C-alpha positions in Angstrom: -11.0 75.4 67.7 -11.7 72.0 69.1 -9.2 69.2 68.6 -10.3 66.2 66.5 -9.8 63.9 69.5 -12.2 66.0 71.6 -14.7 66.1 68.8 -14.6 62.3 68.5 -15.1 61.8 72.2 -18.1 64.2 72.1 -19.6 62.2 69.2 -19.0 58.9 71.1 -20.7 60.4 74.2 -23.7 61.4 72.1 -24.0 57.8 70.9 -24.0 56.3 74.4 -27.1 56.1 76.5 -27.6 58.9 79.1 -27.1 56.5 82.0 -23.8 55.1 80.6 -21.0 54.6 83.2 -17.5 55.9 83.0 -16.4 52.2 82.5 -18.8 51.9 79.5 -17.3 55.1 78.0 -13.7 53.8 78.5 -14.8 50.5 76.9 -16.3 52.2 73.9 -13.2 54.4 73.5 -10.9 51.3 73.7 -13.0 49.4 71.1 -13.1 52.4 68.8 -9.3 52.9 69.1 -8.7 49.2 68.3 -11.0 49.3 65.2 -9.4 52.5 63.9 -5.9 51.0 64.4 -7.0 47.9 62.6 -8.4 49.8 59.7 -5.2 51.8 59.4 -3.1 48.6 59.4 -5.2 47.3 56.6 -4.8 50.5 54.6 -1.0 50.3 55.1 -0.9 46.7 54.1 -0.2 45.2 57.5 -2.4 42.2 57.5 -2.5 38.5 56.7 -4.9 36.9 54.3 -7.1 34.0 55.4 -4.9 31.6 53.3 -1.7 32.9 55.0 -3.2 32.4 58.5 -4.3 28.8 57.6 -0.8 28.1 56.3 0.8 29.5 59.5 -1.4 27.4 61.7 -0.7 24.3 59.6 3.0 24.8 60.0 2.7 25.0 63.8 1.2 21.5 64.0 
């Protein structure tokens, strides 16, 4: 049985052009990892609203 991580990498490889470099693969993996982590943070309530960020920036001035 294939691990979920391997399957995700295979799917990503299929999305990349045939002439993609190893750097482009690593870049795509990094971006996907960051997006998935961000989505998880949102699901778990770890985020700031726009108004909260505006207020934080206002207090720094």
